[in-house]
N, C-alpha and C positions, 0 to 999 in steps of 0.2 A: 158910277154905274150903280143902278138900283139893285139892292140885294135880293136874291132869289132863293127862297127856302126850298128844301127837298120836297115838301108837300106841294108848294106852288108849282114847282117844276114838274112834278108827277101829274098835276091836274092839267097843265098846258101842253105837255110834251108826251105824256104816256110813257111807256117802258121803252127806253132807248138803249142801244149799245153804248159802250164807253166812247167809241168814236163819234157817235151821234151827239152824245152829251157834250163833248168837246166843241163841236161845231156850233151848238146852240149858244154856249157861253163865250166862246172865243178862247183859244188856248192861252193866248197872251194876257188875258184878263184875270187868270186864276192863280192863286197862290199854291205852290207846290209844298205840301206838308209831309214831313217824315216823322214816323212814330217810332219811339224807342221804349219798349215795354208795352205789351199788349194784353196783360192780364186784366183782372177785374176792373180796376180804375182806368187802365189804359184803353180798354174796350169801351168804357162809358164816355171817355173824353173823345175818342174817335167818333162815336155816334153823334156827339154834340157838334163837332166840326162838319160831319156829313150833312147836317141840316142846312148848310149854307152852300149856295151854288157857285160862289166865287173862289172856291178852293178845290184842291184835288189831292187825293192821297198819292204822293209821288214815290214813297218808300216806306217799308216796315222793317222793324228789327226786333227780334226776340230770340231767346234761347230755345223756345219751344216752337216746333213746326206747326202744331195744331192751332196755337194762338195766331200765328201769321196766316195760316189757311183761312181762318174766320175773318181776319181783317181784310184780306184780299177779296174774299167773296162779297163782303159788305161794300167795298170801296167804289164799285162802279167804274173802275179804272184798271190799269195793269201796272201796279206798283212794283218797283224792284224790291227784292227780299235780301236781307242781310242778317248774318248771325253776330257780326261784330259792329258795334255802333260807329266806330271810326270810319269804316267803309261807307256807311250811310252819309256821314258828314262830308265825304269827298264827292257825293253825288250832286252834280250841277243842277239837277232838276228839283232839288230840295231848297226852298227858300226859308222855311221855318221848320223848327224841330219841336215836337211834343215829347217831353220826358216824363214817363209814368212808371219809372222803375222803383224798387225799394229805396228808402231815404238815403242809405249809405253811398248810393251811386250818383245822387243828384249833382253834387258839387263837381265831380270830375267830368261828367257828361256836359254839364252846363258850361263849364270854362272852355272846354274843347269846342263846343258848339259856337259860342261867341267868337272865339279866335278863328273859327272857320267862316265867319261871316253870316251865320244864321241867326235869325230872331228866334226867341225861345219862349214856349209855354211850358212851365215846369210845375209839376204837381206839388201840392203842399204835403208836409212842411218843406220849406225851401231847402233846408240843410239838416244834417245830423249834428253839426256842432256850430257853435257861435263863430269860431274862426272861419269855418267854411263859408258861412253866410256872408261875412264881411268880404271875403275874397270874391265871392259871386257879385256883390254890389260893385266892387271895384273894377272887375273885368268887363261888366256890362256897361259901366260908365266910360271906360277907356275905348271899347270897341263900338260904342254908340248903338248898341242893340236894343230893340224893342223887347221887353220882357213882361209876361203876365204870369204871376204866381196863382196856383190853383185854389186860392181862397175865394170861391166863386160867389159867395154871398155878396161881395163887393159890387157885383153887377145886377143885383136883384132890385127892381123898381120899388117893391114894397119895403125893402130895408132902407133904400134912400129916403123914402117917405118917413119911416120911423126915426131915422138919424135926424132929419129935419125937425120932427116933432120934439125930440128931446133937446136938440141944440137951441130951439127957440124958447126953452123954458117950459115946455108942455107939462112935465111932471115935477117941475121945481128943481131944486138942487139935489143932484144924485150923489149920495154919500157912499153907496155900496152897490156893486153889481156882482151877481152870482151866476155861475154857469154849471151845468150838470151833464155828466155822461153816465147814464143809469141803464143797467141791464143785468139779468141774473145769468151767470155762466156756471154756477154750481149745479151738479157736483163734478161733471166730467171736463168742462172747459174745452181745451184743444184735444183732449184725449190722450191715451198713451202713445208714445213714439220713441222707441229705443234708438240709440245711435247704431249706425251700421253702414255698410258700403253704399255709395251713391249709385243711382242708376247709370250715371256717366260721370267719370272723374273730371272730364274737361268741363262739362256743364256746371258741376258743383264749384270748381275753382273759379269759373267765370262768374257764377252767381255771387260768391263771397267777395270778389274783387278786392278792394283795399281793406276789408275787414279781416280780423285774425283768422288763421287757418284752424278750423275745428272739425271734429268728426261730423259726417253727414247725419242730419236728423230731419225727418220730414216736417216736423213742426216749425222748423226755422225757415222754410222756403215758402215762396209765393205769398198768399195773403197773410199767412200766420207770422211772417217776419215781424209784424208789429208788436209781438209779445216778447221780443228779444232786443236788448240794449245795443248790441253790435250793429244793428241794422235800422233801429228806430228809437224815437223817444217815447215809445209806448202811446197809450191813449191820450196822455197829456199833449203830445205833439200831433197826434192823429186827429182826434176830435177837438181837443182843447185849443188848437191853433185857430180853428174856425171861430170858436166862441170868443177867445181873447181878441182876435182881430176885429170882430164885430163890436165888442165892447170899446176897444180903442177908437174905432171909427165913430160910433155914436157919441161918445164923450170927448172926442177930440184929444185923446191921450197920446203922449209919446212913449217914453221908456219908464219903467218902474224904478222907484228909489230903493226898494227892498223886497225880499222874497223869503218865505219860509214854507216848509212842507212836512207833513207827516203821513204815514201809512205804510202799507206793506201787503204781503200775501196773508191776509187775515181771514179769508173765507173758507179755507180748507179745500180749495178747488184742486182736483187730482190731475194735474198735468205738469209739464216741465217749464212753464213760462218763467220769465225773470221779472217782468213788470208788476207792479202792485195790482191787486184786485180792488183795493180800497185806499184812496188817496185824497188828501185835502191840501190844496195849495193856496196860499194867500200872498197877494202882491200888494204893496203899498205904492200907489201912484200919488202925485200931488193932489191932495184933497179928496181922494177916492180910494176905497178898498175894492179889490177884485178877488173873487174866490172861485176856484175850480174844485168841484166835488165829483170824484170818480167812485161809483158804487157798482161793482160788477158781481156781487154776490147776493144782491137783493134788487128787485125791480120796482119797488114802491115809488110813487112820484116823489120828486125832490122838492116840489113846492105845491102851492094850492092849485095851480093851473097846469101842472105837469109840463112845464115849459123847459126849453133848453137853457134859456137866459132870462134873467129878471134884473130890472133896473129899479131900485127903490129910491124914489125922490120924495121931497117934502110934501108935494101936492098929490102924488099917486105913484103907482107901480106899473111899469110896463113888463108884460110877459111876452116873450118871443119864442115861437116854435115853428120849425120849418120856415115857410116864407110868410106866415101870418103873425099878427101881433095884436095885442089889445092893452088898453089902459084901464086900470081899476082906481078910481079916485080915493084919496084919503079923506076922512072926515076931521075937520080942524075946529078946535074949540076957540071961541072968542073971549074966554075967561082966562086971566093970567094963571099959569100953572094948571090949566084945565086938564092936562094929561093925567093928574093924580089928585085933583081936588082943590088946589089952590091954597089960600091963606086959611090956616086952621087945620090943615090936613095932618093927621097924626096927633092932634091935641085932644086928649080925652076929656078935658074940661069944656072946651068949646068946639063943637063940630060944625058950626055954622058956615065955615068956609069950605066945606067938602063938596059943595055942588060942582058939577062939571061944566056948567055953562051951556050955551047953545053950540051944538056941533053941526057943521055943514061942509059940503064938498066945495072946493074952489074951482074944480075943473069937471068937465063932462066925461063920462065913460066913452071909450072909443074902441071899435072893433075893425081891424083891417085883415080881411081873409087872404090877402096875398094872391099869388098865382100858383102854378105847379111847384111842388116841393123839389128841392135839390136840382134846380135848373142849372145846367152847365152851358146850355146853348147861348145864352146872352153873354156869358163870360168868353166863349169862343168868338162870338161876334165882335165884342169889344177889342179882342186881340187882332183880329183881321182888319178891323177899321184903323187901329193904331199902326199896323204895319204899313198902311197906305199913307197915313198922314204923318207918321213918325212922332205922334203924340205919346204922352205917358199913359199906360194902361191903368185901368181901375185898381189893379192890384200889382203895382210896379215892384221891382226888385227890392227897393229900400223898404217899402211898406211890408213886403212879405218877410224881409229880414228882421225887422223890429218885432213883428208879431211872433215869428218862429223863435227868435232869441228869448223872448219872454217866457215861453214854454220850456225851453231848454235850460234856462237858469233855475226854473222851478224843479226840474229833475236834479240839478246839481245841489240845490238846497236839501232835497230828500236824501240824496246819496251821502252828503256830509252832515246831515242831521243838524242843521244850523240855520240861524237867521242871517241872511247875507245882504249887505248893503252893496247896491249896484251903481256904478258910474256909467251911464248910458252913452256918454260921449267917448270915453276911453274903452268901453266894453270890457271892464274889469271889475272884480270885487274889490272893495276897498278895505274890508275888515277881516278877510280870510284868504291868505296867500295860497293855502292848500286847495281851496276851491277853484282857484284860477287854472289849476292843472287839468281840470275837467272841461276846459273850453275847447280842446281839441284832442286828438289821439294820433299815435304814430301809425301811418298807413303801412300795410303789408307791402313789402318789396314785390315788384318794382314800381308800384303805383306812386305817383307824385301829383300834387295839385299844381298845375301850371300857372 
């Protein structure tokens, strides 16, 4: 069946009722999608799926009625509404589940969804812990579920072109790739938010889920959960997982061999966050270094092109920002030692060897303007297609697990203030047994990972 976008549908059919929309596409041709978590990112992912005419919003689930109200209004259907996600998983009209909850809920909901026979689109990062991610891989394989992790850059055409360019030797041998999360949150950051009674005890308990029971604080909830370690890996797993995933893809990297990290709350930002505002993480992959720089108390560009990612090759540098990328050639000397003057360099008696030789570029400059930034539509399309063919998605569960785990072990290196050697097969640190204790945490009763 040829895909029909929302815009094409609008042009050909005009404004129809939900019943009319069903008749045009055929009720049996459409995938019933259930959405768990409809806040900021959940709303965006819902919009992306609504672009495609071969799906239908079958059910929505959230702790907030106003979020569900908005989703139902957008849906052009009459979805069922649930406060408890397990009720949604029992809904026979739901073929696939989209999980856009805080990170600490991903594993529980994912495992339950797979066991309920639902295919799963789960937002990044895949998991809160390395242990959770491995369990998610295992259950997806056992139940033969189609899984798409929300590292949506994997479905961008411009990025596929960039990956091909690098893999074909376009910028030579890449010895280092750097990525940046830069913005200035000083001085107020999240702002003051004292502990106090929650608006609803039940809602707060449900929001915490497997995380430790703590007093209610508004800064811990909804979008701001990313600044607290009980619910998130911070900006390293929030933005960093996108960047590390792209670097792994472009350079065909698997797991790192070692990781270290330094940083902290160094900017004097006046809020109760736990994650650093300044952080530097370095991974050693075979033959390549990867660096993540988080600077949240200063917004000056991280590099010459103010790009999110840079790949430094022997022939040139690729700068990647949003969906666009460009290559700046290196100028290479044809004289031995031309980088510093060659024979005679540093000899005060004979300076004759200090010439630099003829310098020239070995490649051409390239500019690829890409398409719309932060496209999630194509990622949703890939998931829907793979549901029909049962093929592996662009960001399958194992790919998402390896990229997510890379960021999570970076956090462990920071917490333990150590250089950690990583066995990617065993998913254990080999030089620090204490660090292995951070690979998971004890869930609050009665929660258990099935």
